[in-house]
C-alpha positions in Angstrom: 102.7 99.5 109.8 104.6 102.5 108.0 103.0 106.0 108.6 103.7 109.2 107.2 104.9 112.1 109.1 101.4 113.4 109.9 100.5 109.9 111.5 98.3 108.9 108.8 98.6 105.6 106.8 101.0 105.8 104.0 99.0 103.6 101.6 95.7 102.5 100.6 96.3 99.1 101.8 97.5 100.3 105.2 94.1 102.6 105.8 92.3 99.3 104.8 94.2 97.5 107.4 93.7 100.0 110.1 90.0 99.9 109.3 89.8 96.2 109.6 91.6 96.1 113.0 89.1 98.5 114.0 86.2 96.1 113.2 88.1 93.4 114.8 88.1 95.6 117.9 84.2 95.7 117.7 83.8 98.9 115.6 81.0 98.3 113.1 80.9 101.5 111.7 84.7 100.9 110.2 83.2 97.9 108.3 80.6 100.0 106.8 83.5 102.5 105.3 84.8 99.3 103.9 81.4 98.3 102.1 81.3 102.0 101.0 84.7 101.8 99.5 84.5 98.6 97.8 80.8 98.2 97.0 81.0 99.6 93.2 84.0 97.6 92.7 82.6 94.4 93.9 79.3 94.7 92.0 81.4 95.1 89.0 83.3 92.1 89.4 80.2 89.9 90.2 78.3 91.6 87.3 80.7 89.6 85.2 80.0 86.5 86.4 76.2 86.9 87.1 74.0 88.9 84.6 70.9 89.6 86.9 71.3 92.7 88.7 69.2 91.5 91.6 71.4 88.4 92.0 74.4 90.6 92.0 73.1 92.7 94.6 72.2 89.5 96.7 75.8 88.0 96.5 77.4 91.3 97.1 75.4 91.2 100.4 76.3 87.7 101.0 79.9 88.3 100.2 80.2 91.3 102.8 78.5 89.2 105.2 81.0 86.2 104.6 83.9 88.8 104.9 82.6 90.5 108.2 82.3 87.0 109.7 85.6 86.2 108.6 87.4 89.1 109.6 88.5 87.9 112.8 90.8 85.8 111.3 92.1 88.4 108.5 95.7 88.8 109.3 96.6 91.2 106.4 98.7 88.8 104.4 97.1 90.0 101.4 95.1 93.5 100.6 92.0 93.6 102.0 90.1 94.0 98.4 92.1 91.0 97.2 90.9 89.0 100.1 87.2 90.1 99.5 87.6 89.8 95.7 88.3 86.1 96.5 85.4 85.7 98.7 83.0 87.1 96.0 84.4 85.2 93.3 83.8 82.1 95.3 80.4 83.0 96.4 79.3 83.6 93.1 80.8 80.6 91.4 79.2 78.6 94.2 75.9 80.2 93.5 76.0 79.3 89.8 77.0 75.7 90.5 74.1 75.4 92.8 71.7 76.8 90.1 73.1 74.4 87.8 74.6 77.3 85.7 77.8 77.9 83.9 79.6 81.4 84.1 78.2 83.6 81.2 80.0 83.5 78.0 79.6 87.3 77.5 81.1 89.9 79.9 79.4 93.0 78.8 82.6 94.9 78.0 81.8 98.4 76.9 83.8 100.7 74.8 85.4 102.4 77.7 86.9 99.0 79.0 88.0 98.0 75.7 90.1 101.1 75.8 91.7 100.0 78.8 93.5 97.3 77.0 97.1 97.6 75.7 97.1 99.6 72.3 93.7 101.5 73.5 95.4 104.8 72.5 94.7 103.9 68.9 91.3 104.7 69.8 91.7 108.0 70.7 93.8 109.4 67.5 90.7 111.1 65.5 87.3 111.4 66.5 85.5 111.0 63.4 82.5 108.9 62.5 84.9 106.3 61.1 86.8 106.3 64.4 83.9 105.8 66.4 82.6 103.0 64.3 86.0 101.2 64.7 86.2 101.7 68.4 82.5 100.0 68.7 83.6 97.3 66.4 86.9 96.8 68.4 84.9 96.8 71.9 82.5 94.2 70.3 85.4 92.2 69.4 86.9 92.4 72.4 83.5 91.2 74.3 83.3 88.5 71.7 87.0 87.3 72.4 86.4 87.6 76.2 83.6 85.6 76.2 85.2 82.7 73.9 88.1 82.3 76.6 88.2 79.5 78.8 87.0 80.4 82.5 90.3 80.6 84.2 91.7 82.9 81.3 88.8 85.0 81.3 89.0 85.5 85.1 92.7 86.3 85.0 92.5 88.9 82.3 89.5 90.7 83.9 91.3 90.8 87.0 94.3 92.3 85.4 93.1 94.6 82.8 89.5 95.8 83.9 90.1 95.6 87.9 93.6 96.6 88.1 95.1 93.9 90.3 98.9 93.0 90.6 99.8 89.7 89.6 100.4 88.6 93.2 96.9 89.8 94.1 95.5 87.7 91.1 97.5 84.9 92.5 95.8 85.2 96.0 92.6 85.7 94.3 92.5 82.9 91.9 94.5 80.5 94.5 97.4 79.5 91.9 101.1 80.5 91.4 102.0 84.0 90.0 103.5 81.9 87.1 100.3 80.3 86.2 98.7 84.0 86.4 101.3 85.4 84.0 100.6 82.6 81.7 97.1 82.6 81.7 97.0 86.5 81.1 99.5 86.0 78.4 97.6 83.4 76.5 94.4 85.6 77.0 95.9 88.4 75.3 97.1 86.4 72.6 93.6 85.2 72.1 92.2 88.8 72.1 94.9 90.2 69.8 94.3 87.5 67.2 90.8 88.5 67.1 91.6 92.4 66.9 94.4 92.0 64.2 92.0 92.3 61.3 90.7 95.3 62.7 93.7 97.0 63.6 96.0 95.7 60.6 98.4 94.7 62.8 101.3 91.6 61.9 101.2 88.3 63.5 104.2 89.4 65.6 102.7 92.5 67.2 100.2 92.0 70.0 97.8 94.6 68.8 
């Protein structure tokens, strides 16, 4: 593990790994720190698959319980949160299958998240009523486009654009090669761009 001169971890991932090692030595308080750190992000991720807040809360708790029980075998080959997200996604999907339900089409994408997509700086040019209306229209269009994507494309673009995971981390979460991740994200972006072009006035050879 690489440490800074003061002896502290030099990256967020290394800090997580130290906490994991403390849990593996029986320090339950260290796991509480991991729960506190990732609880909101996990809730946000699960909320894109399951609408009911009570179900999200239950699934998050189940995810952390599964993670705690499995931590003895965690060796740090991937980042802790990548590993946690994979458990969360699988837990939510198994829950939906057991309930005979499909992954919801809509993702609850809001204006702030719409602005996180490439080209989002266009939304900040001038804060006028017309621009605000355009922002809402773009957010609604992105939400509609996300909802129309096949599940594997929607999951990949969500993890990349909204959760900020790297391609390698997404590959670990989704259990597929990096090349497949890149292809899915490209296809998702193209599908979203096609819906946005009429609003943004971009050409077919431009993404946004």
